[in-house]
N, C-alpha and C positions, 0 to 999 in steps of 0.2 A: 504493500500500500504506500502510495506516495503522499507526501505532506507538503503544504505550501511553505516555501522558505520565508515569505513575507506574510505575516499575520497582522493585519491592521488592528485587530482587537486587542493585541497585547498591550498597547499603550492606553487602551480605554479601560483596562481591568481595574485599576486602583485610582483613588482620588489624587494621589501625589503625581502620578504620571499624566493623568488628564490635565492637571494644573500646569505641569511643565511644558506641555505642547499647546496650551491654549493660545490661539492666535489673536483673539480680540478680548480686551479687558474693559469692562464697564465700571466706572467709579462715580461717586457723588460729584466729583469735580467736573464730570462731563455733562451735568444736568443744570438746566435753568428753569426756575419755577415761574410760570405766568400767574399773575395775581390781579384780581378785580377790586378796585377801590371805589367806594361810594361815599356820599355825604352822610353826616351825622356823627354820633358818638356811641360807642358800645354796640355798633351794628354788625350783625352777622346774618346776611340774607342768603339762604340756600338757593342754588341754581337748580331748578327742578330737572332740567335735562342733563345735568352733570352731577350726579350724586356724589357727595363728599366735597364739592367745590362751593365756596361761598363768596358773596360780595362783602367786602369788609370796609368799615370806616377806618380812618387813618390810625386811630389808637389800636384797633385790632390788627391792622396791617402790620404794625410794628411788632406785635407779638409773633405773628406768623413769620415775618422776615427774620426775627431773632432765632426762631426754631430752624429755619432753613440754613442760616449761617452755622448754627451749632452742629448740624449733621453734615456739614462740608459742602453745601451748595454754594457756588461762588457768586451767583448773580440771580436777580429776579427780573422779570419783565412786567412792567406796570401798564394796566389798562383801566382807564377811568370810566365810570358809569355816569354819564352826563344827564342831569335832570332835564325833562322835556322843556321846561321854561328857559333853559340856557341854550337850547338848540336854535339855529337860524339858517337861512339860505347861504349866508357867507361864512358860517362856521367860526365867527370871530372869537367865541369862547375858547377855541383851541390854543390861542396864544395869550390868553389872559394871565398876567403875572400872578394873580391870586386865584387862578383856577384850581380845580381839584387835583389834577395831575401835578401841577407846580407845587402846591402845598404838600402833597404826599412826598414829592421828591425831597423837598427841604427837610421834612421830618425824618425821612429815611436816612439821608446823608448826615444829619445831626446825630441820630441815635446809633447808627451802624455804619460809620464811615468806610469800613473796609469791605462792606458788601457791595458788589457791583449792581447798579440800577440801570436797566435798559428801558427806554420809553418808546411807545408807539407813536410814530409820526404819520398820522392819517386823519382825515376829516370826518369819516363816517360816524363816530360817536357824537359829533357836534352839528351835523346837518339835519334839517327837518325831513329830508328825503332819504337818508340812509346811504347815500352814495359816498365814495371816498374822495369826492372833489366837488368843485363848484360846477353848476350846470347851466346850460342855456335854456331858452324857452321851450325847446323840444325835448329837454331832459338829457341831452348829451353832456357827458362830463368834459369840461374844458381843460385842456392839458396845461397850458402855460399860466393861466390865471390860478389854477390849483397849485402849481409849483410855487408861485409867489406866496400863497397862503402857507404852504408847507415849510417854506424857509422861515417865516415868522414863528411858526409853531416850534420848529427845531431850535431856533435861537432862544425862545422862552424856556425850553427844557434845559438847554445848556446853561443858561443863566441861573436856573434853579438848582443846578448841580448834577444833571444827568451825566453818567459816565459814558453811555452809549445812546445815540439816537438811532431809531430803527424805522426808516421810511417803508411802510407796508402798502403803499397806495398804487404802485406800478405806473406812475406817470413817467413819460419820457423826459430825461434830462434832470430829474430832481436831485440825483446824487451829486452831480457836479454843482448845481446851484446851491445846495445845502453846504457842500464842502467849502465853496468860495466864501459864503456868508460866515461860516464858522471861523475860517481863517482871518477874514477881515475884522471880525469882532473880537479876536484874540483868544478864541476857544480852540487853540491848536491841539489840545490833548483830547478833545471830545471825539470819540470813535463813532464811525457809522457802520451799522449792520444793515445792509441792503437786503430787503426782501426782493431778490433778483428774479427768482423763478417762483412766483406766486400764482398758483393755478386757480381758475374759476371753478372751484370744487364744490361738490354737494356736501362736503364734510364739515362745513363751517356753521351749520345751523345752531347748535347749542351755544357757540361763542356769541352769535348775534343776539340770542336770548339773554346772555349774561350781561352784555354791555348795553342792551336796550335799543339796538338798532334794527332788530328784525321787523318790528311793527312799522317803522319809518320806511324801510325798504319795500315792504309789502310784497307784491308779485314782481318787483323789479329784479334786474340781474346786473352782473358786473362783467359781462362778456366783452365789452369794448375796451377794457384795460387789463383785466386779469387774463392769464394765459389759457389757451385751449388745452384741455387735458390730453389731447392726442399728440401734442408736440413736445419733442425733446431737443432737437437741434436748435430750435428757437431759444430754449433755455440757455444754451451755451452762448448765444449771441447776447442775450440780456446780461448774463454774468460778466462777459468780456467788457461790455459797455460800462457797467457799474464799477468794475475794478479800475478801468481807465479814468473814470470820473472821480475817483478818490475813495471808494468804499474800502473799509478795513476788513470786513467780513461779508460773506454772502449767505443768503438763506434760500433753502428749498422748502416749499410749503404747499400741501401737506407732506408728511414723511413717508409712511408705509406704502401708499399707492405710487410713490415716485422714487423708490430706492434706486432705480436705474439712472435717474437724473442726478441724484446725490453722487453716485459712483462716477458718472461721466464728468461732472463738475470738478470733483476732487482730483481725478486723474489728469484732466486737461489743464487746470490752473494751479493746483497745489496751494491754493489760498485757504485761509480759515473758512471752513464750510459748516454751516449750521443747518439743522433740519427741525421742523416744528411738527411734533406729534399733536395734531389739532384736536379740537373739542369733539368732533365726531368720532375720531379714533378712540379717544378716551371714553366717550359714552358707550361705544360698542363693547369694549372690553369690560367696563364697569357693569353694564347691564347683564352681560353674560355671566360675570362672576357672581352678581347678586342673585341671579336665578339658579346658581349652582351648576351651570353648564361648563364653566372653565375654572381652573384654579388661578386665582387672581395673581398671586405672587409669581408663579412660574411663567405665566403667559405675559405679564407685564415686562418682566426682566428679559424674556426671550425677544419680545418686540423691540425693546430699547437696544438690546445687543445687536439685533439685526440692522438697526439704523446706524449704530456705531460701526459695524462691520462693513456697511456699504460705503463708508468714508466720512461720516459726519464727525466733526471735531467736538461739537456740543449739540445737545438736544433740548429744545423747549418742550416740556411735558408737564401736564397737570398731575402726573404721578410722581413728580420729582421728590417730594417730601417722603412719601412712602418708599419709593425705590431707594433713596439714599439711606434710609433707616434699614431696609432689608440688606443692602450691600454692606453696611457697617456690621450688621449681625453676622453676615457670612465670613467676615474677616476675624471675628473674635472666637 
């Protein structure tokens, strides 16, 4: 009887040998926690479509941010929930120096100066129509006028202490305009995380519920500025443009349905590449776990590892706090 000289299972037999040949390692330092901040004090509002996720007033946000830093998460991504009364056609609340995002920023950087804070630069939380930009009479999102508004928003975030501004709007030329404005205003250390390959995805629904833009958007869509899910070559062109315009990091969003794009971006440009495990991805895993259909811990860590394996340097995920805690337990 002949035997195989190479037995792949030999290295899988014991934990120590599996660890020695593990090709991808996931750590708390790879994770970024997206957080929703709302007005008020002592507020913790559950997001119905995202079990376990809450909208937090600034005082409660500080508690969560401290927990994130304690378990080794290096940064949070801040998303404000704008009251309807503050929304307008021109989204002027977006660059209000005393706006919710700006006040939250100042509180975070005062209480936790070493925790990185990433801010969302986009107008949809502030517009009465739920689009990411200013619109004309026909409802078309105007590119250059929107870019001018985004510049003002980014400058207000930098002035309030943002470590990273993250334009998520997909307007043409906004990275270059924001970079020039930041430099001219003296914010030379403010980094830009460009949502370079943001797809017109069906997986964003729970997020829009969380920030309160779903009702404003109604039956509208974002097809004229977010990317067609069928396209991957186009993503490389978007990334190349954003890097040339001064982006420090680039984002692929969503994550799991676009792992091929994450891989191609990382291999082509070797730039810091982030991926966003979006609200719909979270909701699916969470719902299946709550119904007993999947083991939450193993499936979440498997999904996050797959994103890292595809080439992501960092992952925005609503599971960040849980995942970081699980990973720390695994090391002890």
